[in-house]
N, C-alpha and C positions, 0 to 999 in steps of 0.2 A: 259655158265653155269647158269647165273642168269635167262636168258630167260627160259631155260629148267626147272629150279627150280620152277619159277612162274607158268609155264604151268602145272607142276605136282600138285602143291598145289592147283591151280585154279580147277583142275579136282576133287581133293579130297574134297575140301571146296568150291563148287560152290556159286556164288552169289544168294542169295534169298531175293526178295523184297515182303514182306507181310504186307502191311500197312492196318489197318482195320479203315476205315474212317466212320465218322457219316454220316448218310443218310439225304440228303437234298431234299426237294420237291420244285420246282420253278413253277411259273405261265408262261403264254404264253409270257410274257415280261422278262422272265429269273430272276425275283425277287423271293427271297426265301419266301415261304409262310408257310412252316413247316420243322421242322428237328428233327431227333431222335439221341440220343447217340449212339456212336460206341458200339461194344460188350464188350469193356473194360471200358465202361462208361466214355468216353472222348468226348469233343467237338472238334474233330479233323476233319475238313472239308476240303476236297480237293480243292485246288486253281487250277483252269484250267490255261493253258498257256495264254490264251487270257485276263485273269484277272490280269496278272502281267504287270503293266503299265511300261513304260520306266523309269519314275521317281523312282518308287519302286525298279526296277532293279538296276538303277544307285546308289541309296542310300544304298541299302543292300550291294551290291558288294564293294562299296568304303569303307564302314564301316568294313565289316567282311573279306574281301579278295580282295585286290586291283588287285592282279595279277591272279584272278580266271580264266580269259579267255586265260592265257598264260601258266599256268602249266598243268601237267598231273595228277592232284589230290593231288600232294605234292609239297610244295614250299621249295626246299633244302635250299635256303638262309635263310628263316625264321626259319628252323630247326636248322641251325648252330648258327643263332643269339640267339635263345632261349637257346640252350645248353650253350653258352658262358655266358649269363647273369646269367643263374641259377647256374653255377659253381662259378662265381665271388661273387654273393650274398648268395650263399649256400641256396637258397630257390627258389621256383617258382615265377618268377617275369614276365615271358613273355611266352605266348603260341605260338605255331607254327601250329595250326589247321587251315587247309583251309576250305572252305565251304564244299568241297567234303568229308573231314575228319569228319567234324561235323555231316554230313549226315550219314556216317558210324557209328559214335557213337550213334546218335539218333535212328537209326534203331535197334541197339542192345546195349543198355547202359550197361557200365561195369566201374568198379573203374578205375580212372586215374593212371595207372602204365606205366612204360616203356615198359613192355611186351605188354599190351593192346594197347599202342600207336603204336607199330610195327604191330599189328592186324589191327588197323584203317588205317595205310598206305596201307596195303595190300588190304583191303576192298575198300579203296578209288580208287586204281588203277583198281580194278574190275569194280567199278561204272563208272569210265572214259571210260573203254572199252565197257560198255553196253549201256550208255546213252549220250545224247548231253549235252552240258553245260547248256543250258536252262532247260533241263529236270532235271538236278542235283540240279539247283537253285530251280526248282519247288518243288522238294522233300524236300529241306531244308526249304522252306516257309511253307510247309505242316506239318512239324514235330517240328518246333521250339516252345519251351515251353513258355507259358504266365502265369504260376502259376495255382495252383489248377488243374482242369480238362480241362483247355483251352489249345489247342495246334494248331499251325499253324496260319498263318496271316489271313486267311479268317475268322476263328472262332473269332479272336481277333478284327478284323475290325467290325464284325457284332455285337459283344457284347459290345465292347467299344465305337464304333463310329456310329453304326447302318448304316453301309455302306458296300458295296462290295469293295474288295481290289483295283479294278481299279477306285474307285471313291474317294479314300483318297487324302487329301491335303498333301502337303509336310510336314507341321507341324505334321499331324497325322502319316505319314509314318515314320518320324523321331522318333515320341514318340514310336510307336509300335516296331521300330528297337532297341531301347535301353533296353526295359523291359525284354527280354530274358537273358540279362546279369546278371541282378538282379531282378528275377521274384518276389521276396518276398518283398524287400525293395521299389521297384518301382511299385508296383501294383496299378493301378489307384484307387483313393479313400482312399488310406492309407497314402500316403505322397505326395500330388500333388505338393506342392512347390518344392520339391526335384526333382520331375519328370520333371517339366518344366524347372528347372534349368539345368539339365542334357540334356534335349532335346536341349535347346538353345547352350549349349556348342558344341553339334554336328553340329548344324546349322551354328555356327561360323566356325567351321573346314571345312564345305562344302564350305563357303564363301572364306576361305583362299586358299582353293585347286581349286577354281574356278569351282566347280562341276555344280553349277546352277547360273542362272542370279542373280544378287545382289537384284534387285526389288523382284524377286520371294522369296528370302531368307528373305528379310526385311518384307515382308508380312507374312511369316511363323513365324517370331520372335514375330510379334504383335498378332498373333492368340491365343485366349484364349483356355483353355482346361477345359471342364467340366467333372469332374470325375462322371461317371454315367455307371452303368451296365444295358444295355438295355436287356429286356427279348427276349428269343429265339422266333421267330415267330411261332405261334400256329394257323394259319388260316385254314379254311376248314378242321377241324379235321376228319370228317368221310371220306372225299375223301382221305386225307392223309393216313389214316389207310388202306383203301381199296388198294391204289397203293402200300403202303409198303409191304402188304401181297402178291400182285401179282407180284411185281418187286423186290424180295428179293435179286436178284443177282447184283444189281447195287447200287451205293452210291449216284447218282444223277438222280432224277426222274424229267423229264421234262413234266409238265402237260400242258393242254390246258386251264386251268382255267383263267377267267378274273377277276382279284382281286378286281377291283372297283365294278363290277357287283355283285360279290360274296357278298361283304359287303353290298351293297344296298338290295339285295334279303334276306339276313340274317336279316337286320333290319325290312324289310317288314313282314317277317315270325314271328319274335319275337313279333312285335307289334300286329299282327293279332291273335297270340296264347293267347295274354292277354284277347282279346275279347272272344275267344272260351271258356275260363275257366268259364264264365258265363253259359255255357251250359253243364258244366262238361265234355268238350272235352279238351285234354291236349296237343295234338301234331299235327304237320303238317311238310310235306316235299315237296320240290320243286326242280325240275331239268330243267335247260335251256340249250337248244342245238341249235347251229348254223346249219341251214338246208343246208348252202352251203358247209361247210366243215365237218358237222356231229361232230364238236367239242363240248365237254361239257364246257360250259362257266360258270355255277354256279351249285354248288352241295350242297344244304341245306337239310341234312337228318333228322333233328329234329329242333324243335323250339329253344332249348338250350342245347348244348352238355354237359354242367356241371350241368345240372338239374337232379341229380340222382333219385330224388323223382318220376319224371315222366318218367324215362327211356331215358333221353336225349341222352345217348351214343349208343342207338339202331340206326341202320341204316335204317331209314324209306324208303330210296330209293331201298335198296336191300331186304327188308323184303318181304316174300311171303304172298300175301293177295288175297282175293276174288275181282275180277275186277268189279263185278256188270255188268252194261250194256256197258262197254267200248269196248267189242270185237264186238259189233253189226256192227259198220261201215265196218269191214273187211268182215263180213258175207254178207252184201249187196253188197260190191264191187265184191265179188266173184259170187254173183248172177247176177250181171250186166254182168260180163265177160263170164258167162255160157249162157247168152241170155234168161234165164227164167223170168227175171223182168226188168222193166223199171221205171223210176221215177213216171210216171203217171198211172201205172198199178194198178188196184184196187185188194187188197188182203183181205182175210178174218181176221177180228179180232173178232173171235167168240170162244165159248168154244170148246175145241178139246182134244182128248185123243191119245197119241202116245204110244200104248202098255203099258198102265198104267201110263204114265207120262202126266199129265195134267197141262200145264203152265197157269198161270193166270197173268194179268196185275198188275202193281204196285198199281193201284187204286182199284182193284178188280171189275172193270167194263169193258164193252166191247163196241167198237165203231162201230161194224157191218162192213161195207166195207169201206176201207180206201186206199188212194194211198201209194205207197211204200215210197215217200218222206215224207208223213205224218206219217208213221209208225216209220220212222227213227227219224224224228223231235220230235215225242212224246214219243220216246223210248218205243213203245208198245212191249210187250213180245211175245204174240202169233204170230204175223207176223214174228218176227225174228226167232223164233224157226221153223216156217214152211219153211222159206227160208233155214235154216241150214239143215232141213231134206231133202230138195231137192238137195242141193249141196252135202250133206253127211258130217258126222263128220270127217272122215279120211282126206277129202280135206282140211278142216280147219285146222286140226291138222298138216297136212303136211306144210302148209304155215306158221304157227305159228313156226314150227320147223325150217324152213328156217331163221326166224327172231330170233332164239336163245331163244325162251321162254322154259327154262330149265325144270321148273317143269312140264309143260304141256306134254312135250316130255316124262318125266320120268313116268307121270301117264297115258300115252296115252291110255292103255287098260282099264283103269277104267272110261274114260270119255264118255259121251253121250250128248244128246241134250241140257242138262242143262248148257253145255259150253256157250251157247249163253246168259245165264243170270247170269253168274258168277260162275258157279259150277266148279271151277278150281283154281289154284293158279299162281299168276303172280307177278312180280316186277314193281315198277314204272319206273325203267330204261327201262324194255322191252317194256312197253306200250308207253313210250315217243319216243322210237326208231320206234315203229310201226306207230305212228301218223306222225313222220318225213318222213316216206315212202309216206304217201299220199302227204305231201308238196313236195316231190321229184318225183312226177308223177309215183308213183308206184314202184320206186326202192329202195331197202333196202341196205345200206351200213353199218349199225351198228354204235354204238357210238364210238367216238374217245376220249380217255382220255389222250393220250401221244402226246406230241408236235412232236416227231420224228416218230410217226407212219405214215404209208404211207397214203397220201391223196387221192390216186388214187386206193383205195381198190375196186376191181371189185364189181359193183352193182349186186344185186340179184333181178330179176324181181318178184314181188309179185302179183301185179294186173296190168292192163293196164292203160295207160294214160287216157283213156276214163272213166274208172271205178274210178280212183282216182279223176278226175274232177267232176264226178256226185256226189260222196260222199261229196267232199268239198263243192259243190254247196249247197247241203242240209244243211250241218253243219254250213254254214255261216249265215243261215237264223235266224234273231232275234226274229221272231214271233214264239215261241216255249214255251212249259210248263216248260222247265228247265232253262228259263231265270230269274234269280233272281231279285227280287224287290229291292235288296241291291246294284245293280250295278250303280245307279244314272242316270245321263243324258246320253241317248243313243248316242247323238251327239259327246260325248267326249270319246267314247269308240273305242279302236283299231279294226281294220277290220280283224277279225280272224274267223276261223272255229274251232269249239270246241265241245266236247262230254262229258257228266257227266256220273257218275255211282254211284250206292249205293249198297253196299253188303247186303246180307241177314242178317236180325237182326240189320241193321243199324250200322255196326261195322266199315265200311270203306266208305269214301266219296271220290270220284275222280272227277277231271275235267282236261282234257288234250286238249290243244289248239294249233293252229299253223297258220302261215301265210307264205309268201314265204321266209322270213328270219329266223324265229325262231320257235321252237317247246318248249312248256313249259308244264311239267307235274306236277300235284298237287295231293297230298294225304292228307287228314285229317282224324284224329281219335285218338284212344288211343292205345298205344303200348301193353296195358294189354289185348286188344281185347274186352273190355267192350263196349257194344252197347249203344247208346244214341237216344232217340226218334227224337230229332231235327237234327240228323246227316244225311244229304242228300248231294249229290254231287252239286245239284244247289244251295242250300242255304248256304252250309259251304265251298265247295271247290271252286266254280266258282268266288266269289268275290276276293278270293286270286289270282286265276288265272288272272283275269283282272288287278288287282293291280300290278302284275309283268309285264304284257304286257305293262301297261302305262308307266313303267320305261324304258323299252328297245325298244318299237316301238309304235310310235303314229299312228293315223289313216292314213294308207298308200294307201289309194284308192284302186281301182281294181287291183286284182293280179291273180285271177283264171280265165284262158281263156280256152274254149274248144278246144281240139285238132282237127286237120283237119279231122281225120277219124271218128269223132263223127257227125252223121247227124241228122236232124229234120224230123219227119214225123207226119201226122195228125192221131189222134186216137180219138175214142169215149170218151167223158168226163165221161160216165157212168161206163165204164169197163176199159178203157186204151187199148183195143184191137183196131185193124184196123177197121174203120167204115164200117158198112153194110148199106143196103138201107135205113133202119129205123132209123139210128143214126143221128138225127138232130143237136145235139150239139157236135162239135169237137174242139179239142185243139191240140197244138203242143207238141210233146214228143221227146225225144232223143232216138236213137237207134243205135246199131253197126251193119252196113251192113254186111250181111252173118253170123251173130252171133246171134242177137236178133231174137227169134222165132216170126214169123208173124202169128197171129191167128185172124180169123175173129170174129167180135162182134156178140153175140146171146143174148143180154140182153133183147130183145123184141121178143114175139112170137105171132102168130095169133092162136086163139082158137075158135072152133065152139061151140056156146052156144045157149040156147033156147031164146025166145023173152024176158023173164024176167031177163036173164043172172043168173039164179039160178042153172043151170046144164050145164055141158060142155060134149062135145061129142068127141070121137076118130073117125078116118075115117071108123071104122067098124060099128059104131052105129049112126052115124049123120043122122038125117032125112032130107028130101028134103028141107023142110022149116026150115032154122035155120039162126042165125047171126053169123058174124065173128067179134070177137073183139080182140084188142091187149092188152096183158098182160106183165108184167115184168116177165122175166124167172129167178126166183130166184133159187139159189142153195139150195139143201136140207139143208145145215147147216144154211143158212139164214133163211129159213122157220122155222126150229126148234128153232132158236134163237128168232125170232119174236113171235112165239107161246108161248115159255116158259116165255118170258118177258112181254107177253100180249101187244106188241107194234103193233099199227095199220099198216097194209100193204096191198097192193093190192092182194087179194087172187083170185086164178083161182076157179071158181065154182066147186063143187063136181061132180065127174064124174057121168055119167049116171048109176044109180045103177042097171039097168036091163042088162047092157053090160057084159055078162059073159066072153067074149073073153078078155077084158081089164083086168078084175081082175085075170083071169087065168095066165095072163103074168106077173102080178105084184108080187114081192117077198117080204117078210118080212125079215128084218135083225136087229139084235141086234148090237147097236152101243156101248153101254157101259153096262156091262164090256167087256174087250177084251178077245177073246177066247184063251185058253192055256197060259194064263199069270199068273205069281206068284205075289200075293199081300202080302205085309208085313205090319202088324200093331203092335203098342205098346199095351200091355195087359191093361194098364190103361186108354188108349184113347177110345173114344166112336165114332171112325170114322166109317163111312158108305160108301157103294158103290152105285153110281148112276145107276139106271135102265133106259136105253134109247134105243129106237128103231127107225129104219127108216120105216115109215108107208106109204101107198099110200093115195092120196088125199081123197079117199071116206071112209077111215076108221075114225070111231069116238071114238072107245075105244079098249084098249088092256088089256090082262089079263096076270099076271105073276105068275109063278110057281117056287119055290125054292125046289130042290131036289125032284121034282115030287109032291110036295105039293102046294096047292093053297096059294098065298100070298097075292095078291091085284089085283084090277083092276084100270085103270086110263084113264082119257080122253087124247087126243092127245097132249094137251098143259100142262099137269100136270107132275111135276117133282117128281119122286119116288125114294126113297133110301131103302137100307136093310142092316142089320147087319150080315155078313157072319159068318159061323162057321169055326173052325179050320179044315184044311184038304181040301178034294175035294168038290167042290159045283157046281151042275148042275142048269143052269138057262135057263128057258123056257119062250118064249113070244108067246101068241095066240091072233090074231086080231079078230074083229067081222065078218070078212068074212071066218073064219076057218082055215087061214093059220098060220103056227107055225115055230119057230125057237129055237134052243137050242145050248148051248156051256157049256164048263166046265172051271172052274178056280180053282187055288190052293191057299189057304189062310194060311198064318203063323202069329202067335202071338209071339212077342219077349218079 
């Protein structure tokens, strides 16, 4: 009947365990770095089974319930003894609560009455049926009160001893074991003499009962006790808040953070931020990643979390900012993989117009023809946009999407070629993960913040090993304009590859670097978004990048080696194309077999000229007696650049003016503005549109008409601008040979 009765009551009143623990965040060595109160504002931290040492277990069981491992939740002999004593003395002189019964009471505290005692007995039996003895002891150690809002031995050990439970000495264990019996009078710091006296009494009892070795107990009796309430750890606050928001369903968040490195980087950033204030720059953020495991080792999201004046609690690692030029390495890597470029290939750094979008370099100057590696090292804007135009914006966005660039994916339909120059929003965490991909030979695995996260996350191929190597090889070069003079002796610098970036308006300065071991991302700026003239990636972010690398990785020698599939080939030094018969100077360049497009060099051509080399001839008008001279075969954009800048260059003589067939085949084309493009201007601005046309070698002058009305005439090397009217504009160009070309544009004033 008793069994049936218990079964019925157990069904009606099932056991429910709902303990609300405080959330703790630990580092990669399982040390607590941050903690948050439970929902009921208690420091109630869960003590894991492995944290209950044998000494702690023996001491607690011996003191609270000697027969804990022998009874089934209730000790009948203790109950009889307690009833007998209470009847004799007519008052409560002895309790009969086992550890299991105490757990039942702590789970749902109620006044101490005989009725509630019966309920405790019932709940204790339920606990014994549901849990092992060690699990019940664990529950007890998690719930035992220590006064105020401190509950559980783990919170008490951390607050009063600054230790984990499994690191406590016998003296500390004994001290913490007696506080719950009298949490008010024995609270540390209130009456320490009494606390030590009571501790020693129990140590003597342990000695009498031969619970521990006498020498062990003698040492405990001599151990002093410094009453001090240690502060709850509050390290890496930005990361702690991020993990708390993302892992709200767990009370123990195991991070990958390296606490020592975190502390060092925090000190570096704080010290560097003090120097930045001289330039009215208030903040900085640094992220350090282990390339082997992709674990986040240091996460410093502002110079000072507690500086409210400068927005210290803003998370600079997750804030969305313009990346400046930091996406260029990926653009060039995709170009390498598509076979359209190689490091030694010469590309144009000249004025260009992409349907109304005319990118300019940071310096507002142009270099003419440069190699791809020079374009990347010097972070030239025009070549990067041209490469992006060739590979296609959707291709770049697709790769960035694979690497979890969330804002770029969100804004996908709004983005264009300006993506190459920072016309988008990214996070420092995303950029750092992208550069870690180059360190990992083109494989993206994402950042790992949690220690228990799978270390074998499938890698996502972003670029080939060859492309990753080529980009890294370029970014390792110290002979580049973004090498800050503030970096000191080159010999002491770690061997890393890095890229800088500066956003429009100088609001954000970036520098992201990596070697085979680590990737470090740096952002410098103001959380208010205020731009500063001195704020550039090279001058303000790179010195901080190198300071961090000097802490974690000294000069580690060669580490970037070309993959076997990447081959060398001889190319013309003038163009980077496969050498032709006239290419006298050749250099070695990398290429990807069956991928890199093999184009024959044509930088020199033979031209028929008269004896004075003042007139050139085509095959239709060349006289019997003529000379043949070799000239540079400049591209039209190069000629236009040399002409407009009045730079000297080897000109091909004007074509025979009497050759009607040559001029009949030549066409006139308006280069700027672009046909059927909408142009937008602000009403208060005085912006004008460039008038430019592609004209034949023999043309000396062109005439411009706006809406069929004569506007102006210009010689071939003269830059001409006009102020359009709102609405449709007709542009007409007529050269001195009578050829003409027209187009229409639409103009809007906002």
